[in-house]
C-alpha positions in Angstrom: 65.7 115.8 69.7 65.5 113.7 73.0 63.0 114.8 75.5 64.2 117.0 78.2 64.6 115.1 81.4 62.2 116.2 84.2 64.5 118.0 86.9 62.0 117.8 89.8 60.4 114.6 89.2 60.2 112.0 92.1 61.9 109.6 89.7 65.6 109.5 88.7 66.2 111.9 85.9 66.3 110.3 82.4 70.0 111.0 82.3 73.1 109.3 80.9 73.9 108.2 84.5 70.6 106.5 85.2 70.6 104.6 81.9 74.0 103.2 82.8 73.4 102.6 86.5 74.9 99.3 87.7 73.8 98.9 91.3 70.2 100.2 91.4 68.3 98.7 94.5 64.8 99.4 95.8 64.7 100.4 99.4 61.5 100.3 101.6 59.4 103.2 102.8 59.5 103.8 106.5 56.0 102.9 107.8 56.8 102.3 111.6 58.6 103.8 114.6 62.2 102.5 114.9 65.0 103.3 117.4 68.7 103.9 116.2 71.7 105.6 117.4 71.9 107.9 114.5 69.3 109.1 112.0 70.6 110.7 108.8 68.2 112.9 106.6 69.4 112.5 102.9 70.8 109.7 100.9 73.4 111.4 98.8 77.1 111.2 99.2 77.1 113.2 102.6 74.3 110.9 104.0 75.5 107.6 102.7 79.0 108.0 103.6 78.3 109.3 107.1 76.3 106.2 107.5 79.2 104.1 106.4 81.7 105.9 108.7 79.4 105.5 111.7 78.3 102.0 111.0 82.0 101.0 110.8 82.3 102.3 114.2 79.5 100.2 115.7 76.7 102.7 115.6 73.1 101.7 114.5 72.3 104.0 111.6 68.9 104.9 109.5 69.0 107.0 106.5 65.8 109.0 105.5 65.6 109.6 101.7 62.5 111.7 100.3 63.1 110.3 96.8 65.7 107.7 95.9 69.4 107.1 96.8 71.5 109.6 94.9 68.3 111.4 93.4 69.9 114.8 93.9 73.1 116.3 93.1 75.1 113.1 93.9 73.5 111.2 91.0 73.3 114.2 88.5 76.6 116.1 88.8 79.5 116.5 86.3 81.3 113.6 87.8 84.5 115.4 88.4 86.6 114.4 91.4 88.8 117.4 92.1 91.1 118.3 94.8 90.5 120.9 97.4 87.6 121.9 99.6 86.0 125.4 99.5 87.3 128.6 97.8 90.2 130.4 99.4 90.4 129.2 102.9 92.8 132.2 103.6 89.8 134.4 103.8 89.1 132.7 107.2 92.6 133.0 108.6 91.7 135.5 111.2 89.0 133.0 112.5 90.7 129.5 112.3 94.3 130.6 112.2 97.2 129.6 109.7 96.9 126.0 111.1 93.2 125.8 110.2 93.9 127.2 106.7 96.7 124.4 106.3 94.4 121.8 107.6 91.6 122.6 105.2 94.2 122.4 102.4 95.3 119.1 103.5 91.7 117.8 104.0 91.2 118.9 100.4 93.8 116.4 99.3 92.8 113.6 101.7 89.2 113.8 100.5 90.1 112.5 97.1 91.8 109.6 98.6 88.8 108.7 100.7 86.8 108.3 97.6 89.6 106.3 95.7 89.9 104.2 98.6 86.3 103.4 99.0 86.1 102.5 95.4 88.9 100.2 95.5 88.2 98.6 98.7 84.5 97.8 97.9 85.1 97.2 94.2 82.5 99.9 93.1 82.4 100.0 89.3 82.1 103.8 88.7 84.6 104.2 85.7 87.1 106.1 87.9 89.7 107.7 85.8 92.7 110.0 87.0 93.6 113.1 85.2 92.1 116.6 85.4 93.0 120.1 84.1 91.9 123.6 85.1 91.6 125.8 81.9 92.2 129.6 81.6 90.1 131.4 79.3 91.4 134.8 79.8 95.1 135.9 80.3 94.4 136.9 83.7 93.4 133.1 84.4 97.0 132.2 83.7 98.3 134.1 86.6 95.8 132.5 88.8 96.9 129.0 87.5 100.6 129.9 88.1 99.5 130.9 91.8 97.6 127.7 92.2 100.6 125.6 90.9 102.9 127.4 93.4 100.6 126.7 96.3 100.1 123.1 95.5 104.1 122.7 95.4 104.4 124.6 98.7 101.6 122.3 100.3 103.6 119.3 99.1 100.9 118.0 96.8 101.9 114.3 96.1 100.6 114.2 92.7 102.0 115.2 89.3 101.0 118.9 88.4 102.1 120.7 85.2 101.5 124.1 83.8 100.8 124.3 80.0 101.0 127.4 77.9 98.7 127.9 74.9 101.2 126.2 72.4 101.3 123.3 74.7 97.6 122.6 75.2 97.3 120.1 72.4 98.9 117.7 74.8 95.7 117.5 76.7 92.8 119.2 74.6 92.4 120.2 70.9 90.5 123.5 71.4 91.6 127.0 70.5 89.3 128.4 73.3 91.8 128.3 76.0 95.0 130.3 76.9 96.6 127.7 79.2 96.0 124.9 81.7 97.1 123.4 84.9 97.3 119.5 84.8 96.7 117.5 88.0 97.1 113.9 87.9 95.8 113.6 91.4 92.2 114.6 90.3 89.9 112.8 87.8 86.4 111.8 86.7 83.8 109.0 87.5 80.3 107.9 87.0 78.7 109.9 90.2 75.5 107.9 90.2 77.1 104.5 90.3 79.6 105.8 93.0 76.7 106.6 95.4 74.8 103.4 94.5 77.8 101.4 95.2 78.4 103.2 98.5 74.7 102.5 99.5 75.4 98.7 98.9 78.3 99.1 101.3 76.1 100.8 103.8 73.6 98.1 103.6 76.3 95.4 104.1 77.2 97.2 107.3 73.7 97.0 108.5 72.5 100.5 107.7 68.9 100.8 107.2 68.0 103.0 104.2 64.3 104.2 103.6 63.3 105.8 100.3 60.2 107.9 99.4 60.3 108.7 103.3 60.7 112.3 103.6 61.5 113.8 106.9 58.6 116.1 107.8 59.3 117.2 111.2 62.0 117.2 113.7 61.6 117.2 117.5 64.7 118.3 119.3 65.9 117.1 122.7 68.2 114.5 124.3 66.8 111.9 122.0 65.8 113.5 118.8 62.7 112.3 116.7 62.4 112.5 113.1 58.9 112.1 111.6 57.8 110.9 108.2 54.3 110.7 106.8 54.0 107.1 107.9 56.8 106.5 110.6 59.4 108.0 112.8 63.0 107.6 113.9 64.1 107.8 117.5 67.7 108.6 117.8 70.6 110.0 119.9 72.1 111.9 117.0 70.6 113.4 113.9 72.5 114.4 110.8 70.9 116.7 108.0 72.4 116.1 104.8 69.9 117.2 102.2 72.2 120.1 100.9 70.5 122.1 98.1 67.2 120.1 98.6 67.0 120.5 102.4 64.6 123.5 102.2 63.4 125.8 104.9 60.5 123.6 106.2 62.6 121.1 108.1 65.1 123.5 109.6 65.1 127.1 108.9 68.7 127.8 110.2 70.3 125.2 108.0 67.9 125.8 105.0 68.6 129.8 105.0 72.2 129.3 104.6 72.2 127.4 101.5 71.0 128.3 98.0 69.9 125.8 95.5 71.9 126.5 92.3 70.7 125.0 88.9 73.5 123.2 86.8 72.7 121.3 83.5 74.6 118.6 81.3 74.5 117.0 77.9 75.6 113.7 76.7 76.5 113.3 73.1 76.1 110.1 71.1 79.2 107.7 71.4 82.0 109.1 69.3 84.6 107.0 67.7 87.9 106.3 69.4 89.8 108.4 66.9 87.5 111.5 67.5 87.9 111.1 71.2 91.6 110.8 71.0 91.9 113.8 68.8 89.8 115.9 71.0 91.1 114.9 74.5 94.3 112.7 73.8 94.7 111.7 77.6 91.1 111.2 78.5 91.0 113.8 81.3 88.3 116.0 82.9 88.3 119.8 82.5 86.7 122.8 84.1 87.5 126.5 83.1 88.0 129.3 85.6 85.0 131.6 84.7 82.1 132.2 87.2 79.7 130.6 84.4 82.2 127.7 83.8 81.9 124.8 81.4 83.1 121.3 82.7 83.4 118.2 80.5 85.0 114.8 80.0 84.3 111.5 78.1 82.3 108.8 79.4 83.5 105.3 79.4 81.6 104.7 76.2 83.0 107.6 74.4 80.1 110.2 75.0 81.2 113.8 75.7 79.7 114.8 78.8 79.4 118.5 78.8 77.9 120.7 81.7 77.6 124.4 82.8 75.2 127.3 82.9 74.7 127.6 86.8 71.3 129.4 87.0 71.0 131.5 90.3 67.4 132.6 89.5 65.8 129.4 90.5 64.4 129.0 86.9 65.5 126.2 84.7 66.2 126.7 80.9 63.3 125.6 78.7 65.6 123.6 76.7 68.7 122.4 78.1 70.2 121.5 74.6 69.6 124.7 73.2 71.2 126.6 76.0 74.3 124.3 76.3 75.1 123.3 72.7 76.6 126.9 71.8 79.0 126.4 74.7 79.9 122.9 73.5 80.5 124.0 70.0 82.6 127.0 71.1 84.8 124.8 72.9 84.9 121.9 70.2 83.7 123.4 66.9 84.7 119.8 65.5 81.5 118.6 67.2 79.1 121.1 65.4 75.8 119.4 65.0 76.7 116.3 67.2 73.6 114.3 68.2 72.7 114.7 71.8 71.4 111.7 73.4 70.7 112.8 76.9 70.0 116.3 78.5 69.3 116.9 82.2 70.0 119.0 85.1 69.6 119.5 89.0 70.5 121.6 91.9 73.7 121.9 93.9 73.9 123.9 97.0 76.1 126.9 97.6 76.7 129.3 100.6 77.6 133.0 100.4 81.2 132.4 101.1 81.9 129.4 99.0 83.1 127.2 101.8 81.2 124.0 103.0 79.0 124.3 106.0 79.9 121.6 108.5 78.7 122.0 112.1 76.0 121.6 114.7 72.8 123.3 115.2 73.2 126.2 117.7 70.3 125.1 119.9 70.9 121.3 119.5 74.4 119.8 120.2 73.2 116.4 119.0 72.1 117.6 115.6 74.8 118.0 112.9 74.6 119.3 109.3 76.9 119.4 106.2 76.1 121.2 103.0 77.0 124.0 100.3 79.9 122.3 98.6 79.7 124.8 95.7 80.1 122.4 92.9 83.0 120.4 94.4 81.0 118.1 96.3 82.2 114.5 95.0 85.4 114.8 97.3 84.1 117.4 99.9 81.2 115.4 100.9 83.2 112.4 101.7 85.4 114.4 103.9 82.4 116.1 105.7 81.0 112.5 106.3 84.3 111.5 108.1 84.3 114.8 110.1 80.7 114.4 111.4 81.6 110.7 112.3 84.6 111.9 114.2 82.7 114.7 116.1 80.0 112.1 117.1 82.9 109.8 118.6 84.4 112.9 120.4 87.2 113.4 118.0 86.1 117.0 116.8 89.4 118.8 116.3 89.2 118.9 112.5 85.3 119.3 112.6 85.7 122.3 114.9 87.8 124.1 112.2 84.8 124.2 110.0 82.4 124.9 112.7 84.3 128.0 113.6 83.4 129.6 110.2 80.5 131.7 110.2 77.9 131.5 107.3 75.6 134.1 106.4 71.8 133.4 106.0 70.6 134.6 102.7 68.4 137.6 103.1 64.8 137.7 101.7 63.8 134.2 102.6 63.3 131.3 100.1 61.2 133.6 97.5 63.7 136.7 97.4 67.2 135.3 97.8 67.5 133.6 94.3 66.7 136.8 92.5 68.9 138.8 94.7 71.9 136.4 94.3 71.3 136.3 90.5 71.6 140.1 90.1 74.9 139.9 92.3 76.2 137.2 90.1 75.6 139.1 86.9 78.3 141.6 88.1 80.7 138.7 88.2 79.8 137.3 84.9 80.2 140.7 83.3 83.8 140.8 84.8 84.5 137.4 83.0 83.7 139.2 79.6 86.5 141.8 80.2 
């Protein structure tokens, strides 16, 4: 059995993604005082893409990363590029109006195109493959899939979508575990670490200064914010907090209190034969089911099944990721019973209480922005958040303001009690999945 990847090490996790990384680059540590237009804390998708957007507009930008570029969720996630931003924008209709709901819907489509365009424009080798399915496990999920299909049609979604009943599922997946599916050819899958590493290269080429092992330890607010690290500091006009699930309370309690780090975990099997891959997933699509404790999976470019799930809200990681996830994998694909697992790893994603990304400014500092809490759909939503923050800094805040109007609850109990409280709450929703 492979050694379990350390989840909280300063180094990249020993994941499939790390072993197949193509543009690893060692960035310096910040050891001096520098002056830039914009300082960004966090070198994941949000931070790196905000840097790209601003550098393209002529701003000088520095990015501070406490570990390595893409060390957090951006380099560990399931690698699924899925349409949409947030969960049910209609719940905020009384705050943002019907126009705001429609704008978020369209931004959810645009976000995928931003990622695709960045990949193609800058020749980022990250194994992008289009084709994705939402899977229904329970009969009630089929009604939800039909509602989503109709909503996409009404929103003039430009890509092919198709509903499949149980008898038609073999077109896309050879598993008896599911009741139906919604095929979406406008979503897909990719190598997430190679995406952010390629984007970091784009940022460097635009003149962005990226500093690794340079944790932001303190923020001084004012007309020109100052961000301190152990050995240096950044003096700037604008500051962007882009740490997401890893931001913590120490740097800024307002932002840290509204996002909950949630564990999610993945396995990568040994490479499978072409014939086995074809028999299991004939069209090489990505998948996620509709349960609260969902499974998500697809094949890598070298024919490994990447299979993820669990979503732990307790703050505790499983003692053995393979032991925790293998039963789920073999329930979906009993054909792979006993398959060798070559990699196992996990990490933290950020979620908010209402499952809508949090994009805004600090209430007491108009020049400090933040974006976080993508609730498992961050590959695309981060890129949209980056564009919105860039627009807001250049005084084009119409779409940014839609998100800024949405209120977000601070989790009660502080950093020590909020995870157990939410874990208890989520148990109710998981029990509903069993009915």
